N, C-alpha and C positions, 0 to 999 in steps of 0.2 A: 199213536194216532196216525194211522196209515194213510197211504196215498196211492191211488190207482190211476189208470188212464183217464183221459178226459171224458169218456163216455160213462164214467161212474161219478156218483156224487161223493166227493172227498170232503168230508166234513169233520170236532172237535169237540176236555178233560175237559175230563176229563177231563173236554171236552170240548160246542160249539158248539169246545166249550172252548169253533168260535173261541176257542179258549185254550187251545193247546197247540200253538204254532211255534215256528222256530225261525222267524225272520227278524231283521233289525227293527228297532223302534226307539223313539226318543222320549216316550212317555214315562212319567215318574211312576214308580211302583206304589207309592203311597197315595196317589191321587185317585179319587173317585171320578170317573169320566161320565158325565151326563151327556148322552148322545142323542136324545130326542124326547120331547114331551108334547106330542099332539094332544088334542082334546080328549080322544078316546082311549089312549094308552100311553105308557111311559116306558123308557128303556134306560137302564144304567149299566155301566161296566166297571168292574173292579179288577185291578191288576192289568198286566200286559203280557202277551205270550212269550216274547223273547226273554224278558227278564225272569219270568217264572221257569220256562223250560230250558233256557240256555245258561242263564246267569245264576240259577239256583236260589232266587229270591222267592221262596215258597212259604213265607210267613202268612199268618191269618190276616185277612183283610175285611171280612164280614162274617158275623155269626149267622149260621143257617136259621136259627130261630128268629133273627131280625128280618130275614127276607120275606117272611110271611106275615109280618105285622100289618101290612096292607093287603086287602083281599085280592084274589085272582092273580097270584104270583105265578110266573113261568120263568124257568131259568135253566141254563146249562153251564157247567163249570167243573172245577177240580178242587178237591179237598186240600186243606193245609198240608204241606209236606208232600204233595202229590200222592197222597195215600189212597186215592180213589176218585170216582166221578160223582158229580152232583147233578141231579135231574129234578126239577120242580114242575109239577103239573097242577095248576089251579089250587095252589096252596099245599098240595101234598109233596113232602120232601122225601126223595128217595136217594139213598147213598149206596153206591156199589164199591165194594172192596175185594181185593184178592186175598184169600186166606192163605195160611202157611202151606197148606197142601195143594195150592193152586186153584182151588174151587172158588166160585163166585159167591160172595155174601152180599145180600141186599137188605138194607134196613129202611124203615119208613112205615107209614107216611108221616109220623111225627118226628121232627128232628131231634137228635140227641143233643143234650145241653152243651156237651163239649165240642161239637162239630162246628168248624168254620171253613170257609172257602178261601183259597189263595187266589183264585181266578174265577170270575163269575160274570156272566151276562144275564141280567135280570130285567124282566118286563112285567108289567101289570096290565092285564087286558080284561075289560069287563064284558065284552061281547065280540063276536066274530062274524065276518062274512064267510060264506062257503061256496065251493063249486065242485062238481064231479070231474074227476080226471078221466078222460075218454080214451087214452091209449097208454101203452107202456112207455115210461119215460124215466130217464136217469141222467146223471152227470150234468153237463152244461145245459142240456135241454130242460132238465127239471128246474135248474136255477132260473132259466129264462121264463119258464111257466110261472114260477112263484112271483117273479118280478112283474110280469105282464098282468097277472090277476090283481096284484096289489095296486098297480097303477090304475086299473079300471075302477077301483074302489076309493081312489083319492089319496092313497098312502104315498108319502114322499119316499120314493125308493132310492134316493141319494143318501138317506140316513138309515141306520139299522132299524129293523122291525122284526118282531117275532112272527113265526108261522107254525102251523101244525098240519100233520097229515095223518089220517086214520084210514085203515083198510088193508087190503091184501098187498103184501110186498114180497119180492123175490130177490135172490142174490144179495141179501143183507149181510154185511160184515160189521160186527161190533167188537170193540175192545174196551178194557178197563185198565187204566194206568196203575202202576205198582211201584211208585217212588221215583219215576223218571218218565220223560217223554220218549216213546218208541221211535219217533222221527228224529229227534235231536240226538238220541243215544241208541246205539245198536244193541238190541236185547241179547244178542249172541254173547256179548262180553259181560253180561250182568248175571248175578246169581238169582235175582228175582226176575220173573217174567210177567209181562202183561197177560191178563185173561183175554181170550179171543173166542168168538163164536161166529161161524159161517153157516148160513142157511140158504141153500140154493132152491129149495122147494118153497112154494107159497106159504106165507105165515100171516096171521092177523097181527097187526102191530100199530103202535102209535109213534109218531115222530114229533119231537119238540125241538125247534131250532130257531135260529136268527139269520136273516138275510142281512149281510153287512158288507156293502161294497167299499172298496178302498180301505179295508181294515186289516190287511195282512200284517201278521206279527203282533197285532193287538187283540183281534177277535177271531181271526180265521187263519187257516193254513195258506201257503202259497198255492195259487192256481184255483182258488175257489172263493166265492162270496158267501158261503154258507158254513155254519157250524151247527151240528144237530146231534141229539141223543135219541136213541130208540128204546122202546119198551116192547118186549116180545115175550109171549108165553109159549114155552116149549115143554111138552110132557108135564104140564101142570106147574112148571117153575117160571117165576117172573125173572126175566133176564133184562138188565138195563145197562146200556153202555154207550160210548161214543160211536157214532155212525161213521165208518170208513167209506162205505159205498152201499148203494141200494138201488133197486129198480122198483118203481111204483107201478102197480098194475091197474088196468081200467076198472072203474067203479070205486076206487079210493076217493076220499074227500080231502080237499085242500082248504085250509082256513087261514085267513089273514085278518088283522084287527079292524074293527069298526072304529071310525073316527068319532 
């Protein structure tokens, strides 16, 4: 779960999964953290980044089949054992793993019975507000845009909330974990490598994420208030992973929950 300069959106097991960071935290690994339940949407978080990524507490905390018992589920996170990334879009459960040959394997949209998450931020959103993005934006500017638009729609931006982006993206960098956090552990010293994809040319993509201020080491990496996963189709293949950085191009659509 990489990190770039401040003009890039550094986001999470993956993800963010908001969910694969490496800073200290005092939260219990066994606790389910309820972080907000406004009238129109809800957010829950399972696990905490430091204990999962640094302390090796990668046990199962929630079955993926249970996450979609309530309609309109959206989530980003990491599989039990850090065996891959979890991305949930309106009840469709996508799991990304790195195969033995280093290639990406994506399963879904029905969750496998044996799959559980060790780290997950989960929201249920019945309806969304939307706005067109008018200029290229990335990094801290993109985070500010998400926060400002949510505020105009009455969302309490001091608490975590889900967001979505659909449209043309450039400079998108994705990764999928492969047994460890690439930030907490140097991949150069490991036999298994994370899967990575870098697209500098414009691609049509969906971003699913959570804006979570003051949640470093629990839901986000250092230096960002966002953890997000991306879904990109390249040469007919569906590629899904944690977003390390991205530039959103004009004409893309930003979504935040309706209350």
